[in-house]
N, C-alpha and C positions, 0 to 999 in steps of 0.2 A: 352353212359352214360344215365341213367334214370333220371327222374325228382327228384328234391331234396325236394322242399317245395313250390309248386306253390302258388301264392298269388293273385294278382289282375288281373282282366279280363275286356276287353271291346270288344263288338261285332262290326263288320263293316257292311255296307249295303249289302254285298254279303253273309252274314251268316257265315263268318269266325270269328275267335276270336284271339285277341292279348292277351298274358298273360306274367306275369313276374314270374321268379323262382329265388328269391334272395338267396336261400340256407339256411342252418342251422345257428343258433346262438349258440355260437359265430362264427364269420367268420373263416372258415378253410383256413389257408394260402395256396396259390397256387390253391385253388378251385375256378373255375369261376362261375359266376352267369349269367343268361340268360334272354333275351327277345325273346319270341316265337310267331309264327303265326301258327294257325291251320285252314287251308282252309275249307270251307263248304264241307261236304261229305268225308273228309279225316279223318283217324285215326292216322296219323303221323304228329306231329307238326314239323315246321322248325325253327331252330335257326336263329334269325335275328341279334342279337348283343350279344357279350360276353365281352364288354369292360367297362361296368358300374359296379362299385364295388358291389353295392347291389341294383339292380333295384327293384322298388316296385310299387308305384302308376302309373297309365297310363290312358290316355284318347285320343280320336281322336277329332280333331277340327270338327266343325259342318259340314264342307264340305267334311270331310273324307280324306283330302289330307295330313294331318300332324298328326303324332303320337307324343305325349308328354309323357316323362317318367322321374320320379324322382329317386333320389339315397338316400337311407336311411342314409348312412354315410357321404355323401358329401353335398356340398352346391349348386350343379349345377342341374338344371332341363334341360333335353335334348330334342331336337326336331329332328324328322326324316321326310323326305318326303316319302310318301307312293306311291309305284308304282302300276301299273294295276294288277299285280299278288299278291299284298299284301306284297311284299318285301319292305325293307327300304333302303333309300340312303340319302346322304347329312346330316350325323349326325352333330349336332352343339349345342352350348350352347343356350338355349332359355331364361333362367333367372337364377339369383343368389338368393338363399334364404337369408333372413335377420334375425336379432335377434337371431343368433346362437352364443353361447358363445365359446371362443377359446377352442380347444381340446374337444368340445362337438359334438356328432353326431347330424346331423340335425333332425333325427327322421322323415324325410319325409316318409310318408306312403301313405295313400289314396289320391285320386285326383278326382275332378269333374270339369265340365265346365258349363257355363251358355249360354244363347242364343246369347250373344255378344262375344263369344269365350274368356271370362275371365276365367282364370284357378285358381282353389281353391286347395291348397295343404296343407294337414294336416302335421304339424311339431311339434317339441318339444315346440315351442313358441305359437302355435295356428294355425289357418287356414290362410295361407298367400295367398293373392290374387294378380294376375298379369293380365295385359291387354293382348290383342291378340299379341302385339309386345314384351311381356316379361318384361314390365315396372312394377315395384312393386307398388301396389296401397294401401297396408295396411294389417293389421293382425286382424282377428276376434278372440278375446280372448275367451277361453273356460275354465271352471273350472278345467277340467282334460285334460291330453294330448289326443288330438283327434287322431283317427285311420283311419276314413274314413268319406266321406260326399257324399250327393246326394240331388238333388232338387226333390221335389214332392209336393203333396197337391194341393189344388185348384189353378189353373193357374201356377203351379210349382213355387210359390213364397216362398216356405218354404225350407230352407236349413236344412236337417237332418244330425246330426253329431253323429257318434259312438265314444266313448272315452274308455279309459282303464276300467273305472268303471261307465259308465253312457251313457245315450242317451239324446241328446239335439236337440232342434229345434229353428231356428232363422227365423223370418219373414224378408223377403228381398224385396227390390224394384226390384232387378234383378230377372230374371226368368230362369228356367232350359232350357235345349236345346229342340228345336222343334223335332229333329229327333228321340228322344226316347219317345215312347208312343204317337206319333203325336196326 
């Protein structure tokens, strides 16, 4: 089966990339969505997970040992241990999204991480922030539904946010990860 709608991507320290393929909208009943890994130098991605309803945003922890993946339709953010060859094991719930109305999709989309391994997840209610253990810290409200986020700027203290019809930036006390753009 070929790729359906590849979405978010994160590179590892070995030059490989993890990416999600949540599939078309609306969701096609019985059609699986995937988390893939493309090792450096390879042209063939490997399917790592097909059990998340609509995997979307993903990031690696700063030590590269854990892959975090959100689910656009669900309220669960998942964590996987990363093995030496880039495969995943020990899938588990990392965190539960907040502020999602009953029968509403979470809208979990893009994701980024800061240098303290706090996870920032764009959702229908704003950017939800979780500590390294998955504890909810709060929501950064955005005028429009956010789609993705990244730290950049001087000292990586600016959180840039893409939204459905806008681009925003927020000055933060936290700072982006060291491993990207060292």
